[in-house]
C-alpha positions as CSV (number, residue, x, y, z in Angstrom):
1,M,-27.2,-14.6,-0.5
2,T,-24.6,-11.9,-0.4
3,M,-20.9,-12.7,-0.3
4,T,-18.6,-10.7,1.9
5,I,-15.0,-10.3,0.8
6,A,-12.5,-9.8,3.7
7,P,-10.3,-6.7,3.4
8,P,-6.8,-7.4,2.5
9,R,-4.1,-7.4,5.2
10,P,-2.2,-4.1,5.6
11,A,1.2,-4.4,4.1
12,G,2.8,-3.4,7.3
13,L,1.2,-5.9,9.7
14,P,3.8,-6.5,12.3
15,G,5.5,-9.9,12.1
16,L,4.9,-10.5,8.4
17,P,7.9,-10.1,6.2
18,V,7.9,-6.4,5.0
19,R,9.7,-5.4,1.9
20,L,11.6,-2.1,2.0
21,T,13.5,-0.3,-0.8
22,A,16.8,0.9,0.6
23,G,16.7,4.7,1.1
24,P,16.9,7.5,3.5
25,E,13.7,6.5,5.4
26,T,14.2,2.6,5.3
27,V,15.9,2.4,8.7
28,A,13.2,4.5,10.4
29,E,10.4,2.3,8.8
30,A,12.2,-0.9,9.9
31,R,12.3,0.5,13.5
32,R,8.6,1.4,13.4
33,Q,7.7,-2.1,12.1
34,V,9.8,-3.9,14.7
35,R,8.6,-1.8,17.7
36,A,4.9,-2.5,16.6
37,A,5.4,-6.2,16.5
38,V,7.0,-6.2,20.0
39,E,4.3,-3.9,21.4
40,L,1.4,-5.9,19.7
41,W,2.7,-9.3,21.0
42,R,3.7,-7.6,24.5
43,A,6.9,-9.7,24.1
44,P,8.9,-9.7,27.2
45,V,12.0,-8.3,25.8
46,D,13.5,-4.7,25.9
47,P,12.0,-3.1,22.9
48,D,14.7,-0.6,22.6
49,V,17.3,-3.3,22.3
50,V,15.2,-5.1,19.6
51,V,14.9,-1.8,17.6
52,L,18.6,-1.1,18.0
53,L,19.7,-4.4,16.7
54,A,17.1,-4.4,13.9
55,S,18.4,-1.0,13.0
56,D,22.0,-2.2,13.0
57,L,21.1,-5.1,10.5
58,V,19.1,-2.9,8.1
59,T,21.8,-0.1,8.2
60,N,24.4,-2.8,7.4
61,A,22.4,-4.3,4.6
62,I,21.7,-0.8,3.0
63,R,25.5,0.0,3.3
64,H,26.2,-3.1,1.3
65,Q,23.5,-2.8,-1.4
66,P,22.5,0.9,-1.7
67,G,19.2,1.2,-3.7
68,G,18.4,-2.6,-3.3
69,T,15.3,-4.3,-1.6
70,I,15.5,-5.4,2.1
71,T,13.0,-7.7,3.7
72,I,12.6,-7.7,7.4
73,G,10.6,-10.2,9.4
74,V,9.7,-10.5,13.1
75,R,8.6,-13.7,14.7
76,R,7.7,-14.5,18.2
77,G,8.9,-18.2,19.0
78,P,8.8,-20.2,22.1
79,G,10.9,-18.3,24.6
80,H,12.4,-15.8,22.2
81,L,11.9,-13.1,19.6
82,R,13.6,-13.4,16.2
83,V,14.3,-10.8,13.6
84,D,15.5,-11.7,10.1
85,V,16.9,-9.1,7.5
86,H,17.1,-10.3,4.0
87,G,19.3,-8.6,1.3
88,S,21.6,-9.3,-1.5
89,A,24.8,-8.4,0.5
90,I,25.3,-8.1,4.2
91,G,28.7,-7.3,5.6
92,P,30.5,-8.6,8.6
93,D,30.5,-5.5,10.8
94,L,27.7,-6.4,13.2
95,I,29.2,-5.6,16.6
96,L,26.0,-4.6,18.3
97,V,24.3,-7.7,17.2
98,R,27.2,-9.9,18.4
99,L,27.4,-8.3,21.9
100,L,23.6,-7.8,22.6
101,S,21.7,-10.7,21.1
102,D,21.4,-14.2,22.6
103,D,21.8,-15.8,19.3
104,W,22.6,-14.5,15.7
105,G,23.7,-16.0,12.4
106,C,23.5,-15.7,8.7
107,Y,22.1,-18.0,6.0
108,P,21.9,-18.1,2.1
109,T,18.8,-17.1,0.3
110,P,17.8,-17.2,-3.4
111,A,18.3,-13.4,-3.5
112,G,21.5,-13.3,-1.6
113,Q,21.7,-13.7,2.1
114,A,19.9,-13.1,5.5
115,V,21.1,-12.4,8.9
116,Y,19.0,-12.9,12.1
117,F,19.2,-12.3,15.7
118,T,17.2,-13.7,18.7
119,L,16.5,-12.3,22.2
120,A,15.3,-14.6,24.8
121,F,12.3,-13.6,26.8
122,Q,13.1,-11.9,30.1
123,P,11.2,-13.4,33.0
124,D,11.1,-10.1,34.9
125,R,9.2,-8.5,31.9
126,R,5.4,-8.8,31.8
127,D,4.3,-11.0,29.0
128,G,0.9,-10.0,27.6
């Protein structure tokens, strides 16, 4: 009898928390991860808005903790898509998130704090 071991999941699998070190390419990688999740799930949201808001949160986290580690997670919930960005410090200047998201907020974490936003599914967009 032979035993087959399943290959490990790729580190960048959309939707799973992805840890990124704050640096010049961090925002671009965060955009790729978020867009991949939206496309994989065929979530009925505007992918450009999701990417823009995620980029805003990640940029803000980097600005307030250069060189630190940022964790980004994307989840598809009932009727919405949610993006969380965890960092040790996140500043208050989140104008785009306030204007374009359906809901947003922040909460403490063991390593600092996290900010999230949600976008409600749009009935006029095709859902997978």
